[in-house]
N, CA, C and O atoms as a printed pandas DataFrame, in Angstrom:
     atom_number atom_name residue_name chain_id  residue_number  x_coord  y_coord  z_coord
0              1         N          MET        A               1  142.256  128.859   51.914
1              2        CA          MET        A               1  141.220  129.840   52.157
2              3         C          MET        A               1  141.838  131.226   52.147
3              4         O          MET        A               1  142.838  131.476   52.820
4              5         N          ALA        A               2  141.249  132.106   51.395
5              6        CA          ALA        A               2  141.741  133.476   51.297
6              7         C          ALA        A               2  141.424  134.217   52.595
7              8         O          ALA        A               2  140.362  134.039   53.192
8              9         N          SER        A               3  142.355  135.034   53.004
9             10        CA          SER        A               3  142.173  135.821   54.200
10            11         C          SER        A               3  141.225  136.983   53.892
11            12         O          SER        A               3  141.295  137.583   52.820
12            13         N          ARG        A               4  140.362  137.286   54.818
13            14        CA          ARG        A               4  139.390  138.353   54.622
14            15         C          ARG        A               4  139.600  139.408   55.698
15            16         O          ARG        A               4  139.482  139.125   56.890
16            17         N          VAL        A               5  139.907  140.614   55.274
17            18        CA          VAL        A               5  140.095  141.711   56.208
18            19         C          VAL        A               5  138.720  142.221   56.610
19            20         O          VAL        A               5  137.876  142.522   55.766
20            21         N          ARG        A               6  138.515  142.311   57.923
21            22        CA          ARG        A               6  137.254  142.823   58.454
22            23         C          ARG        A               6  137.475  144.257   58.906
23            24         O          ARG        A               6  138.600  144.655   59.209
24            25         N          THR        A               7  136.414  145.017   58.949
25            26        CA          THR        A               7  136.527  146.404   59.374
26            27         C          THR        A               7  135.481  146.721   60.425
27            28         O          THR        A               7  134.411  146.116   60.480
28            29         N          SER        A               8  135.825  147.680   61.245
29            30        CA          SER        A               8  134.900  148.258   62.209
30            31         C          SER        A               8  135.312  149.710   62.352
31            32         O          SER        A               8  136.373  150.086   61.855
32            33         N          PRO        A               9  134.522  150.537   63.007
33            34        CA          PRO        A               9  134.920  151.942   63.143
34            35         C          PRO        A               9  136.312  152.060   63.763
35            36         O          PRO        A               9  136.529  151.662   64.908
36            37         N          GLY        A              10  137.242  152.607   62.998
37            38        CA          GLY        A              10  138.582  152.841   63.502
38            39         C          GLY        A              10  139.545  151.679   63.381
39            40         O          GLY        A              10  140.677  151.775   63.855
40            41         N          ALA        A              11  139.126  150.565   62.752
41            42        CA          ALA        A              11  140.044  149.420   62.668
42            43         C          ALA        A              11  139.786  148.599   61.415
43            44         O          ALA        A              11  138.648  148.440   60.973
44            45         N          ALA        A              12  140.863  148.089   60.861
45            46        CA          ALA        A              12  140.807  147.066   59.820
46            47         C          ALA        A              12  141.675  145.937   60.345
47            48         O          ALA        A              12  142.808  146.185   60.757
48            49         N          TYR        A              13  141.183  144.710   60.344
49            50        CA          TYR        A              13  141.906  143.635   61.008
50            51         C          TYR        A              13  141.638  142.281   60.364
51            52         O          TYR        A              13  140.606  142.047   59.736
52            53         N          ASP        A              14  142.608  141.411   60.549
53            54        CA          ASP        A              14  142.493  140.009   60.170
54            55         C          ASP        A              14  143.215  139.220   61.256
55            56         O          ASP        A              14  144.350  138.780   61.074
56            57         N          LEU        A              15  142.548  139.053   62.369
57            58        CA          LEU        A              15  143.126  138.461   63.570
58            59         C          LEU        A              15  142.485  137.106   63.813
59            60         O          LEU        A              15  141.262  136.982   63.741
60            61         N          GLY        A              16  143.280  136.096   64.096
61            62        CA          GLY        A              16  142.726  134.779   64.378
62            63         C          GLY        A              16  143.463  134.097   65.514
63            64         O          GLY        A              16  144.678  134.235   65.654
64            65         N          TYR        A              17  142.716  133.361   66.325
65            66        CA          TYR        A              17  143.284  132.610   67.449
66            67         C          TYR        A              17  142.929  131.142   67.313
67            68         O          TYR        A              17  141.800  130.783   66.979
68            69         N          HIS        A              18  143.920  130.299   67.580
69            70        CA          HIS        A              18  143.660  128.884   67.812
70            71         C          HIS        A              18  143.414  128.771   69.307
71            72         O          HIS        A              18  144.252  129.201   70.100
72            73         N          VAL        A              19  142.278  128.201   69.711
73            74        CA          VAL        A              19  141.961  128.029   71.118
74            75         C          VAL        A              19  141.662  126.545   71.334
75            76         O          VAL        A              19  140.844  125.959   70.624
76            77         N          VAL        A              20  142.329  125.947   72.316
77            78        CA          VAL        A              20  142.127  124.529   72.632
78            79         C          VAL        A              20  141.880  124.419   74.124
79            80         O          VAL        A              20  142.590  125.025   74.926
80            81         N          TRP        A              21  140.860  123.637   74.496
81            82        CA          TRP        A              21  140.615  123.363   75.908
82            83         C          TRP        A              21  140.066  121.956   76.061
83            84         O          TRP        A              21  139.553  121.362   75.114
84            85         N          CYS        A              22  140.189  121.431   77.292
85            86        CA          CYS        A              22  139.839  120.040   77.562
86            87         C          CYS        A              22  138.889  119.947   78.743
87            88         O          CYS        A              22  138.881  120.825   79.606
88            89         N          PRO        A              23  138.083  118.883   78.789
89            90        CA          PRO        A              23  137.311  118.621   80.008
90            91         C          PRO        A              23  138.260  118.312   81.169
91            92         O          PRO        A              23  139.405  117.911   80.962
92            93         N          LYS        A              24  137.769  118.502   82.369
93            94        CA          LYS        A              24  138.563  118.213   83.564
94            95         C          LYS        A              24  139.118  116.801   83.476
95            96         O          LYS        A              24  138.390  115.859   83.164
96            97         N          TYR        A              25  140.395  116.659   83.747
97            98        CA          TYR        A              25  141.115  115.380   83.698
98            99         C          TYR        A              25  141.042  114.719   82.329
99           100         O          TYR        A              25  141.282  113.518   82.200
100          101         N          ARG        A              26  140.717  115.488   81.329
101          102        CA          ARG        A              26  140.625  115.032   79.937
102          103         C          ARG        A              26  139.688  113.837   79.783
103          104         O          ARG        A              26  139.952  112.924   79.001
104          105         N          ARG        A              27  138.612  113.857   80.526
105          106        CA          ARG        A              27  137.610  112.795   80.414
106          107         C          ARG        A              27  136.938  112.871   79.048
107          108         O          ARG        A              27  136.624  113.967   78.584
108          109         N          PRO        A              28  136.712  111.747   78.401
109          110        CA          PRO        A              28  136.109  111.732   77.054
110          111         C          PRO        A              28  134.584  111.848   77.102
111          112         O          PRO        A              28  133.879  110.884   76.803
112          113         N          VAL        A              29  134.080  113.010   77.471
113          114        CA          VAL        A              29  132.641  113.212   77.664
114          115         C          VAL        A              29  131.980  114.022   76.552
115          116         O          VAL        A              29  130.789  114.321   76.637
116          117         N          LEU        A              30  132.733  114.380   75.513
117          118        CA          LEU        A              30  132.199  115.284   74.490
118          119         C          LEU        A              30  131.749  114.526   73.242
119          120         O          LEU        A              30  132.156  114.863   72.130
120          121         N          GLY        A              31  130.932  113.526   73.418
121          122        CA          GLY        A              31  130.435  112.758   72.281
122          123         C          GLY        A              31  128.921  112.829   72.188
123          124         O          GLY        A              31  128.264  113.353   73.088
124          125         N          GLY        A              32  128.369  112.307   71.108
125          126        CA          GLY        A              32  126.920  112.197   70.926
126          127         C          GLY        A              32  126.188  113.511   71.021
127          128         O          GLY        A              32  126.550  114.493   70.372
128          129         N          ARG        A              33  125.137  113.519   71.849
129          130        CA          ARG        A              33  124.305  114.716   72.004
130          131         C          ARG        A              33  125.065  115.872   72.646
131          132         O          ARG        A              33  124.804  117.036   72.342
132          133         N          VAL        A              34  126.012  115.550   73.538
133          134        CA          VAL        A              34  126.812  116.605   74.177
134          135         C          VAL        A              34  127.639  117.334   73.114
135          136         O          VAL        A              34  127.720  118.562   73.126
136          137         N          LYS        A              35  128.248  116.586   72.199
137          138        CA          LYS        A              35  129.047  117.193   71.137
138          139         C          LYS        A              35  128.195  118.104   70.264
139          140         O          LYS        A              35  128.589  119.231   69.965
140          141         N          THR        A              36  127.034  117.616   69.859
141          142        CA          THR        A              36  126.137  118.403   69.004
142          143         C          THR        A              36  125.718  119.689   69.700
143          144         O          THR        A              36  125.731  120.761   69.095
144          145         N          ARG        A              37  125.345  119.582   70.976
145          146        CA          ARG        A              37  124.901  120.758   71.716
146          147         C          ARG        A              37  126.062  121.726   71.948
147          148         O          ARG        A              37  125.876  122.941   71.875
148          149         N          LEU        A              38  127.257  121.198   72.225
149          150        CA          LEU        A              38  128.436  122.050   72.413
150          151         C          LEU        A              38  128.723  122.853   71.155
151          152         O          LEU        A              38  129.004  124.048   71.239
152          153         N          GLU        A              39  128.658  122.222   69.999
153          154        CA          GLU        A              39  128.882  122.932   68.737
154          155         C          GLU        A              39  127.862  124.047   68.552
155          156         O          GLU        A              39  128.214  125.146   68.123
156          157         N          GLN        A              40  126.593  123.770   68.874
157          158        CA          GLN        A              40  125.549  124.791   68.769
158          159         C          GLN        A              40  125.837  125.972   69.696
159          160         O          GLN        A              40  125.693  127.130   69.304
160          161         N          LEU        A              41  126.243  125.667   70.921
161          162        CA          LEU        A              41  126.517  126.717   71.900
162          163         C          LEU        A              41  127.716  127.574   71.492
163          164         O          LEU        A              41  127.697  128.793   71.656
164          165         N          ILE        A              42  128.747  126.939   70.967
165          166        CA          ILE        A              42  129.926  127.690   70.529
166          167         C          ILE        A              42  129.559  128.629   69.385
167          168         O          ILE        A              42  129.989  129.782   69.367
168          169         N          HIS        A              43  128.777  128.148   68.444
169          170        CA          HIS        A              43  128.341  129.008   67.335
170          171         C          HIS        A              43  127.449  130.146   67.837
171          172         O          HIS        A              43  127.549  131.273   67.351
172          173         N          ALA        A              44  126.585  129.858   68.799
173          174        CA          ALA        A              44  125.714  130.902   69.352
174          175         C          ALA        A              44  126.523  131.996   70.036
175          176         O          ALA        A              44  126.232  133.180   69.869
176          177         N          LYS        A              45  127.543  131.606   70.807
177          178        CA          LYS        A              45  128.375  132.591   71.503
178          179         C          LYS        A              45  129.174  133.418   70.499
179          180         O          LYS        A              45  129.321  134.628   70.671
180          181         N          ALA        A              46  129.688  132.779   69.458
181          182        CA          ALA        A              46  130.434  133.513   68.424
182          183         C          ALA        A              46  129.516  134.507   67.714
183          184         O          ALA        A              46  129.906  135.648   67.463
184          185         N          ASP        A              47  128.306  134.076   67.394
185          186        CA          ASP        A              47  127.345  134.983   66.745
186          187         C          ASP        A              47  126.998  136.162   67.638
187          188         O          ASP        A              47  126.874  137.291   67.164
188          189         N          GLU        A              48  126.842  135.901   68.929
189          190        CA          GLU        A              48  126.508  136.962   69.882
190          191         C          GLU        A              48  127.566  138.069   69.865
191          192         O          GLU        A              48  127.235  139.248   69.988
192          193         N          HIS        A              49  128.823  137.692   69.715
193          194        CA          HIS        A              49  129.921  138.666   69.730
194          195         C          HIS        A              49  130.338  139.130   68.340
195          196         O          HIS        A              49  131.149  140.048   68.214
196          197         N          GLY        A              50  129.798  138.514   67.303
197          198        CA          GLY        A              50  130.206  138.868   65.944
198          199         C          GLY        A              50  131.547  138.277   65.549
199          200         O          GLY        A              50  132.235  138.815   64.681
200          201         N          TRP        A              51  131.925  137.167   66.185
201          202        CA          TRP        A              51  133.185  136.497   65.885
202          203         C          TRP        A              51  132.952  135.455   64.804
203          204         O          TRP        A              51  131.903  134.811   64.766
204          205         N          GLU        A              52  133.936  135.293   63.924
205          206        CA          GLU        A              52  133.847  134.299   62.856
206          207         C          GLU        A              52  134.544  133.009   63.289
207          208         O          GLU        A              52  135.705  133.032   63.698
208          209         N          ILE        A              53  133.838  131.896   63.198
209          210        CA          ILE        A              53  134.456  130.596   63.460
210          211         C          ILE        A              53  134.922  130.039   62.129
211          212         O          ILE        A              53  134.123  129.822   61.218
212          213         N          VAL        A              54  136.222  129.811   62.026
213          214        CA          VAL        A              54  136.803  129.277   60.802
214          215         C          VAL        A              54  136.808  127.757   60.862
215          216         O          VAL        A              54  136.407  127.094   59.906
216          217         N          VAL        A              55  137.261  127.201   61.984
217          218        CA          VAL        A              55  137.303  125.752   62.175
218          219         C          VAL        A              55  136.863  125.438   63.597
219          220         O          VAL        A              55  137.272  126.109   64.545
220          221         N          LEU        A              56  136.032  124.422   63.740
221          222        CA          LEU        A              56  135.626  123.913   65.045
222          223         C          LEU        A              56  135.703  122.399   65.004
223          224         O          LEU        A              56  135.013  121.753   64.216
224          225         N          GLU        A              57  136.546  121.835   65.858
225          226        CA          GLU        A              57  136.656  120.386   65.977
226          227         C          GLU        A              57  136.384  120.020   67.425
227          228         O          GLU        A              57  137.086  120.472   68.330
228          229         N          VAL        A              58  135.365  119.201   67.643
229          230        CA          VAL        A              58  135.069  118.711   68.981
230          231         C          VAL        A              58  135.401  117.231   69.003
231          232         O          VAL        A              58  134.752  116.428   68.333
232          233         N          MET        A              59  136.408  116.881   69.774
233          234        CA          MET        A              59  136.810  115.497   69.969
234          235         C          MET        A              59  136.278  115.058   71.329
235          236         O          MET        A              59  135.904  115.908   72.138
236          237         N          PRO        A              60  136.234  113.750   71.605
237          238        CA          PRO        A              60  135.703  113.311   72.904
238          239         C          PRO        A              60  136.406  113.928   74.112
239          240         O          PRO        A              60  135.797  114.081   75.170
240          241         N          ASP        A              61  137.698  114.286   73.960
241          242        CA          ASP        A              61  138.450  114.774   75.109
242          243         C          ASP        A              61  139.031  116.180   74.943
243          244         O          ASP        A              61  139.810  116.614   75.791
244          245         N          HIS        A              62  138.681  116.894   73.892
245          246        CA          HIS        A              62  139.130  118.276   73.758
246          247         C          HIS        A              62  138.363  119.008   72.660
247          248         O          HIS        A              62  137.718  118.403   71.804
248          249         N          VAL        A              63  138.462  120.332   72.720
249          250        CA          VAL        A              63  137.855  121.212   71.724
250          251         C          VAL        A              63  138.974  122.009   71.083
251          252         O          VAL        A              63  139.822  122.570   71.778
252          253         N          HIS        A              64  138.979  122.062   69.751
253          254        CA          HIS        A              64  139.950  122.869   69.010
254          255         C          HIS        A              64  139.154  123.838   68.147
255          256         O          HIS        A              64  138.355  123.433   67.302
256          257         N          LEU        A              65  139.387  125.111   68.374
257          258        CA          LEU        A              65  138.620  126.164   67.727
258          259         C          LEU        A              65  139.578  127.157   67.088
259          260         O          LEU        A              65  140.558  127.571   67.708
260          261         N          PHE        A              66  139.295  127.539   65.849
261          262        CA          PHE        A              66  140.008  128.651   65.217
262          263         C          PHE        A              66  138.967  129.729   64.996
263          264         O          PHE        A              66  138.037  129.560   64.208
264          265         N          VAL        A              67  139.130  130.835   65.696
265          266        CA          VAL        A              67  138.126  131.895   65.712
266          267         C          VAL        A              67  138.791  133.225   65.362
267          268         O          VAL        A              67  139.960  133.456   65.669
268          269         N          LYS        A              68  138.017  134.088   64.713
269          270        CA          LYS        A              68  138.486  135.422   64.349
270          271         C          LYS        A              68  137.640  136.454   65.100
271          272         O          LYS        A              68  136.554  136.819   64.650
272          273         N          PRO        A              69  138.143  136.917   66.239
273          274        CA          PRO        A              69  137.407  137.909   67.022
274          275         C          PRO        A              69  137.801  139.337   66.626
275          276         O          PRO        A              69  138.697  139.545   65.808
276          277         N          HIS        A              70  137.129  140.289   67.210
277          278        CA          HIS        A              70  137.476  141.700   67.068
278          279         C          HIS        A              70  138.742  141.942   67.894
279          280         O          HIS        A              70  138.903  141.318   68.943
280          281         N          PRO        A              71  139.638  142.822   67.460
281          282        CA          PRO        A              71  140.879  143.051   68.213
282          283         C          PRO        A              71  140.675  143.594   69.621
283          284         O          PRO        A              71  141.589  143.503   70.442
284          285         N          LYS        A              72  139.515  144.152   69.928
285          286        CA          LYS        A              72  139.283  144.642   71.298
286          287         C          LYS        A              72  139.108  143.487   72.280
287          288         O          LYS        A              72  139.158  143.695   73.492
288          289         N          ASN        A              73  138.902  142.265   71.767
289          290        CA          ASN        A              73  138.695  141.103   72.630
290          291         C          ASN        A              73  140.002  140.342   72.808
291          292         O          ASN        A              73  140.564  139.821   71.845
292          293         N          SER        A              74  140.478  140.281   74.042
293          294        CA          SER        A              74  141.741  139.604   74.337
294          295         C          SER        A              74  141.575  138.090   74.187
295          296         O          SER        A              74  140.456  137.579   74.247
296          297         N          PRO        A              75  142.679  137.377   73.994
297          298        CA          PRO        A              75  142.594  135.917   73.908
298          299         C          PRO        A              75  141.960  135.290   75.151
299          300         O          PRO        A              75  141.177  134.347   75.033
300          301         N          SER        A              76  142.287  135.799   76.332
301          302        CA          SER        A              76  141.702  135.233   77.551
302          303         C          SER        A              76  140.197  135.478   77.604
303          304         O          SER        A              76  139.444  134.614   78.055
304          305         N          TYR        A              77  139.757  136.637   77.152
305          306        CA          TYR        A              77  138.325  136.928   77.118
306          307         C          TYR        A              77  137.601  135.975   76.172
307          308         O          TYR        A              77  136.542  135.446   76.507
308          309         N          VAL        A              78  138.171  135.761   75.000
309          310        CA          VAL        A              78  137.569  134.869   74.006
310          311         C          VAL        A              78  137.449  133.454   74.561
311          312         O          VAL        A              78  136.377  132.852   74.511
312          313         N          ALA        A              79  138.553  132.925   75.090
313          314        CA          ALA        A              79  138.544  131.560   75.630
314          315         C          ALA        A              79  137.544  131.427   76.770
315          316         O          ALA        A              79  136.781  130.463   76.822
316          317         N          ASN        A              80  137.547  132.393   77.681
317          318        CA          ASN        A              80  136.659  132.302   78.842
318          319         C          ASN        A              80  135.194  132.494   78.479
319          320         O          ASN        A              80  134.323  131.939   79.150
320          321         N          GLN        A              81  134.903  133.251   77.453
321          322        CA          GLN        A              81  133.518  133.372   77.003
322          323         C          GLN        A              81  132.988  132.018   76.530
323          324         O          GLN        A              81  131.881  131.618   76.893
324          325         N          PHE        A              82  133.776  131.322   75.726
325          326        CA          PHE        A              82  133.349  130.006   75.243
326          327         C          PHE        A              82  133.268  128.984   76.373
327          328         O          PHE        A              82  132.294  128.238   76.465
328          329         N          LYS        A              83  134.276  128.947   77.225
329          330        CA          LYS        A              83  134.309  127.944   78.288
330          331         C          LYS        A              83  133.196  128.159   79.308
331          332         O          LYS        A              83  132.508  127.210   79.686
332          333         N          GLY        A              84  133.017  129.389   79.752
333          334        CA          GLY        A              84  132.002  129.663   80.769
334          335         C          GLY        A              84  130.586  129.435   80.268
335          336         O          GLY        A              84  129.771  128.809   80.946
336          337         N          PHE        A              85  130.304  129.940   79.093
337          338        CA          PHE        A              85  128.967  129.812   78.505
338          339         C          PHE        A              85  128.606  128.352   78.268
339          340         O          PHE        A              85  127.516  127.908   78.626
340          341         N          THR        A              86  129.535  127.604   77.657
341          342        CA          THR        A              86  129.244  126.207   77.338
342          343         C          THR        A              86  129.150  125.354   78.596
343          344         O          THR        A              86  128.298  124.470   78.676
344          345         N          SER        A              87  130.004  125.600   79.572
345          346        CA          SER        A              87  129.948  124.832   80.817
346          347         C          SER        A              87  128.608  125.022   81.511
347          348         O          SER        A              87  127.974  124.053   81.928
348          349         N          HIS        A              88  128.183  126.264   81.634
349          350        CA          HIS        A              88  126.911  126.562   82.311
350          351         C          HIS        A              88  125.751  125.827   81.650
351          352         O          HIS        A              88  124.949  125.189   82.332
352          353         N          HIS        A              89  125.660  125.913   80.333
353          354        CA          HIS        A              89  124.532  125.303   79.628
354          355         C          HIS        A              89  124.622  123.783   79.574
355          356         O          HIS        A              89  123.624  123.097   79.795
356          357         N          LEU        A              90  125.805  123.252   79.282
357          358        CA          LEU        A              90  125.926  121.796   79.176
358          359         C          LEU        A              90  125.681  121.105   80.514
359          360         O          LEU        A              90  125.031  120.060   80.555
360          361         N          ARG        A              91  126.187  121.666   81.602
361          362        CA          ARG        A              91  125.967  121.040   82.915
362          363         C          ARG        A              91  124.509  121.148   83.344
363          364         O          ARG        A              91  124.020  120.292   84.082
364          365         N          ALA        A              92  123.805  122.191   82.893
365          366        CA          ALA        A              92  122.377  122.305   83.205
366          367         C          ALA        A              92  121.551  121.300   82.401
367          368         O          ALA        A              92  120.539  120.795   82.888
368          369         N          GLU        A              93  121.977  121.012   81.182
369          370        CA          GLU        A              93  121.213  120.150   80.288
370          371         C          GLU        A              93  121.559  118.661   80.411
371          372         O          GLU        A              93  120.717  117.807   80.133
372          373         N          PHE        A              94  122.776  118.348   80.821
373          374        CA          PHE        A              94  123.227  116.954   80.875
374          375         C          PHE        A              94  123.698  116.634   82.287
375          376         O          PHE        A              94  124.814  116.981   82.675
376          377         N          GLY        A              95  122.838  115.972   83.048
377          378        CA          GLY        A              95  123.125  115.667   84.452
378          379         C          GLY        A              95  124.387  114.860   84.673
379          380         O          GLY        A              95  125.053  115.029   85.695
380          381         N          HIS        A              96  124.733  113.986   83.737
381          382        CA          HIS        A              96  125.937  113.162   83.936
382          383         C          HIS        A              96  127.214  114.002   83.937
383          384         O          HIS        A              96  128.241  113.552   84.446
384          385         N          LEU        A              97  127.170  115.202   83.382
385          386        CA          LEU        A              97  128.344  116.077   83.414
386          387         C          LEU        A              97  128.525  116.704   84.791
387          388         O          LEU        A              97  129.637  117.084   85.157
388          389         N          ARG        A              98  127.443  116.815   85.558
389          390        CA          ARG        A              98  127.539  117.316   86.933
390          391         C          ARG        A              98  127.995  116.216   87.879
391          392         O          ARG        A              98  128.755  116.476   88.812
392          393         N          SER        A              99  127.540  114.997   87.648
393          394        CA          SER        A              99  127.841  113.925   88.590
394          395         C          SER        A              99  129.240  113.342   88.408
395          396         O          SER        A              99  129.825  112.847   89.372
396          397         N          ARG        A             100  129.786  113.388   87.202
397          398        CA          ARG        A             100  131.099  112.776   86.938
398          399         C          ARG        A             100  132.263  113.745   87.094
399          400         O          ARG        A             100  133.399  113.315   87.292
400          401         N          LEU        A             101  132.000  115.038   87.008
401          402        CA          LEU        A             101  133.083  116.019   87.015
402          403         C          LEU        A             101  132.786  117.149   87.994
403          404         O          LEU        A             101  131.655  117.631   88.050
404          405         N          PRO        A             102  133.792  117.583   88.773
405          406        CA          PRO        A             102  133.568  118.714   89.681
406          407         C          PRO        A             102  133.320  120.016   88.919
407          408         O          PRO        A             102  132.554  120.868   89.370
408          409         N          THR        A             103  133.966  120.166   87.770
409          410        CA          THR        A             103  133.708  121.254   86.834
410          411         C          THR        A             103  133.831  120.632   85.448
411          412         O          THR        A             103  134.495  119.607   85.294
412          413         N          LEU        A             104  133.215  121.222   84.453
413          414        CA          LEU        A             104  133.282  120.618   83.120
414          415         C          LEU        A             104  134.666  120.783   82.506
415          416         O          LEU        A             104  135.252  119.810   82.031
416          417         N          TRP        A             105  135.192  122.002   82.512
417          418        CA          TRP        A             105  136.461  122.277   81.839
418          419         C          TRP        A             105  137.598  122.379   82.840
419          420         O          TRP        A             105  137.393  122.787   83.983
420          421         N          SER        A             106  138.802  122.005   82.406
421          422        CA          SER        A             106  139.983  122.268   83.225
422          423         C          SER        A             106  140.177  123.783   83.273
423          424         O          SER        A             106  139.611  124.506   82.452
424          425         N          ARG        A             107  140.961  124.261   84.214
425          426        CA          ARG        A             107  141.152  125.707   84.329
426          427         C          ARG        A             107  141.979  126.266   83.192
427          428         O          ARG        A             107  141.878  127.453   82.882
428          429         N          SER        A             108  142.789  125.443   82.570
429          430        CA          SER        A             108  143.708  125.945   81.559
430          431         C          SER        A             108  143.102  125.891   80.159
431          432         O          SER        A             108  142.079  125.248   79.919
432          433         N          TYR        A             109  143.764  126.580   79.260
433          434        CA          TYR        A             109  143.435  126.528   77.834
434          435         C          TYR        A             109  144.699  126.906   77.088
435          436         O          TYR        A             109  145.631  127.455   77.675
436          437         N          PHE        A             110  144.733  126.619   75.822
437          438        CA          PHE        A             110  145.871  126.948   74.978
438          439         C          PHE        A             110  145.382  127.946   73.934
439          440         O          PHE        A             110  144.343  127.736   73.309
440          441         N          VAL        A             111  146.126  129.027   73.744
441          442        CA          VAL        A             111  145.789  130.017   72.720
442          443         C          VAL        A             111  147.061  130.380   71.967
443          444         O          VAL        A             111  148.113  130.603   72.566
444          445         N          ALA        A             112  146.949  130.434   70.648
445          446        CA          ALA        A             112  148.045  130.899   69.806
446          447         C          ALA        A             112  147.446  131.702   68.666
447          448         O          ALA        A             112  146.311  131.465   68.252
448          449         N          THR        A             113  148.216  132.647   68.168
449          450        CA          THR        A             113  147.745  133.410   67.018
450          451         C          THR        A             113  147.868  132.563   65.762
451          452         O          THR        A             113  148.641  131.607   65.713
452          453         N          ALA        A             114  147.106  132.923   64.765
453          454        CA          ALA        A             114  147.100  132.167   63.506
454          455         C          ALA        A             114  148.496  132.087   62.925
455          456         O          ALA        A             114  149.223  133.080   62.889
456          457         N          GLY        A             115  148.866  130.907   62.472
457          458        CA          GLY        A             115  150.149  130.706   61.835
458          459         C          GLY        A             115  151.301  130.481   62.790
459          460         O          GLY        A             115  152.414  130.194   62.351
460          461         N          ALA        A             116  151.061  130.604   64.090
461          462        CA          ALA        A             116  152.150  130.475   65.053
462          463         C          ALA        A             116  152.089  129.166   65.830
463          464         O          ALA        A             116  152.794  129.016   66.828
464          465         N          VAL        A             117  151.277  128.229   65.403
465          466        CA          VAL        A             117  151.113  126.997   66.162
466          467         C          VAL        A             117  151.238  125.798   65.230
467          468         O          VAL        A             117  150.764  125.815   64.094
468          469         N          THR        A             118  151.887  124.758   65.742
469          470        CA          THR        A             118  151.992  123.516   64.983
470          471         C          THR        A             118  151.081  122.468   65.606
471          472         O          THR        A             118  150.665  122.601   66.757
472          473         N          ALA        A             119  150.782  121.451   64.858
473          474        CA          ALA        A             119  149.961  120.351   65.376
474          475         C          ALA        A             119  150.641  119.698   66.573
475          476         O          ALA        A             119  149.964  119.269   67.507
476          477         N          GLU        A             120  151.964  119.618   66.559
477          478        CA          GLU        A             120  152.700  119.008   67.669
478          479         C          GLU        A             120  152.551  119.827   68.951
479          480         O          GLU        A             120  152.434  119.258   70.036
480          481         N          THR        A             121  152.553  121.150   68.837
481          482        CA          THR        A             121  152.387  122.013   70.000
482          483         C          THR        A             121  151.010  121.812   70.620
483          484         O          THR        A             121  150.887  121.687   71.838
484          485         N          VAL        A             122  149.987  121.780   69.792
485          486        CA          VAL        A             122  148.626  121.551   70.284
486          487         C          VAL        A             122  148.539  120.186   70.951
487          488         O          VAL        A             122  147.948  120.062   72.024
488          489         N          GLN        A             123  149.114  119.163   70.338
489          490        CA          GLN        A             123  149.051  117.811   70.899
490          491         C          GLN        A             123  149.771  117.739   72.240
491          492         O          GLN        A             123  149.307  117.048   73.146
492          493         N          ARG        A             124  150.902  118.442   72.386
493          494        CA          ARG        A             124  151.612  118.460   73.681
494          495         C          ARG        A             124  150.720  119.046   74.768
495          496         O          ARG        A             124  150.690  118.535   75.887
496          497         N          TYR        A             125  149.990  120.120   74.447
497          498        CA          TYR        A             125  149.071  120.700   75.433
498          499         C          TYR        A             125  147.991  119.696   75.813
499          500         O          TYR        A             125  147.730  119.479   76.996
500          501         N          ILE        A             126  147.368  119.090   74.821
501          502        CA          ILE        A             126  146.292  118.137   75.084
502          503         C          ILE        A             126  146.808  116.982   75.936
503          504         O          ILE        A             126  146.140  116.567   76.883
504          505         N          ASP        A             127  147.972  116.467   75.615
505          506        CA          ASP        A             127  148.532  115.329   76.351
506          507         C          ASP        A             127  148.792  115.650   77.815
507          508         O          ASP        A             127  148.696  114.756   78.656
508          509         N          THR        A             128  149.114  116.879   78.147
509          510        CA          THR        A             128  149.386  117.225   79.549
510          511         C          THR        A             128  148.110  117.343   80.368
511          512         O          THR        A             128  148.188  117.449   81.592
512          513         N          GLN        A             129  146.954  117.328   79.747
513          514        CA          GLN        A             129  145.713  117.520   80.484
514          515         C          GLN        A             129  145.256  116.287   81.244
515          516         O          GLN        A             129  144.250  116.341   81.951
516          517         N          TYR        A             130  145.975  115.170   81.114
517          518        CA          TYR        A             130  145.702  114.003   81.953
518          519         C          TYR        A             130  146.193  114.230   83.371
519          520         O          TYR        A             130  145.684  113.634   84.321
520          521         N          GLU        A             131  147.179  115.089   83.504
521          522        CA          GLU        A             131  147.855  115.283   84.773
522          523         C          GLU        A             131  147.009  116.146   85.703
523          524         O          GLU        A             131  146.409  117.139   85.291
524          525         N          ARG        A             132  146.980  115.739   86.963
525          526        CA          ARG        A             132  146.350  116.576   87.979
526          527         C          ARG        A             132  147.412  117.533   88.491
527          528         O          ARG        A             132  148.541  117.117   88.749
528          529         N          PRO        A             133  147.077  118.797   88.640
529          530        CA          PRO        A             133  148.089  119.737   89.112
530          531         C          PRO        A             133  148.523  119.405   90.537
531          532         O          PRO        A             133  147.701  119.039   91.377
532          533         N          SER        A             134  149.815  119.537   90.799
533          534        CA          SER        A             134  150.313  119.286   92.141
534          535         C          SER        A             134  150.078  120.528   92.987
535          536         O          SER        A             134  149.950  121.635   92.463
536          537         N          LYS        A             135  150.023  120.335   94.295
537          538        CA          LYS        A             135  149.835  121.473   95.199
538          539         C          LYS        A             135  151.034  122.399   95.091
539          540         O          LYS        A             135  152.183  121.972   95.204
540          541         N          GLY        A             136  150.753  123.648   94.874
541          542        CA          GLY        A             136  151.819  124.632   94.794
542          543         C          GLY        A             136  152.483  124.669   93.427
543          544         O          GLY        A             136  153.314  125.539   93.167
544          545         N          GLY        A             137  152.129  123.740   92.553
545          546        CA          GLY        A             137  152.735  123.709   91.220
546          547         C          GLY        A             137  152.123  124.769   90.351
547          548         O          GLY        A             137  150.995  125.196   90.595
548          549         N          GLY        A             138  152.830  125.195   89.360
549          550        CA          GLY        A             138  152.342  126.236   88.476
550          551         C          GLY        A             138  151.905  125.683   87.139
551          552         O          GLY        A             138  152.116  126.328   86.112
552          553         N          ASN        A             139  151.303  124.508   87.122
553          554        CA          ASN        A             139  150.886  123.915   85.850
554          555         C          ASN        A             139  149.807  124.751   85.194
555          556         O          ASN        A             139  148.908  125.260   85.863
556          557         N          ALA        A             140  149.901  124.886   83.907
557          558        CA          ALA        A             140  148.896  125.651   83.146
558          559         C          ALA        A             140  147.669  124.821   82.931
559          560         O          ALA        A             140  146.711  125.284   82.313
């Protein structure tokens, strides 16, 4: 895929982030209607901000997104916009997500700039999401 430089007043940019996040305790709850609705919500949030979604993969136990935001939006802002918006709507629409999980998403997420991440790095992050953080531990 050819890279496309985007412009806005005062900036020309081609910025992309790989963002990966998992449900709490990596529970496999992102299938069927939940998966379909999650994809719709992610696209709606990206459209609201004018962000381009290049790749979106929703697996039962994690979300992998490659998004091209405006440079004024930090990686943490981008990740938290998707996580907060989708959690609020999915938990309101699907009661089993409220009863099985204290929160939909784990607190952590993985972000890397385009071209700086390997499949092995992403998989290592996903694999650690089975672990419950220890008290006082600094787990991401």
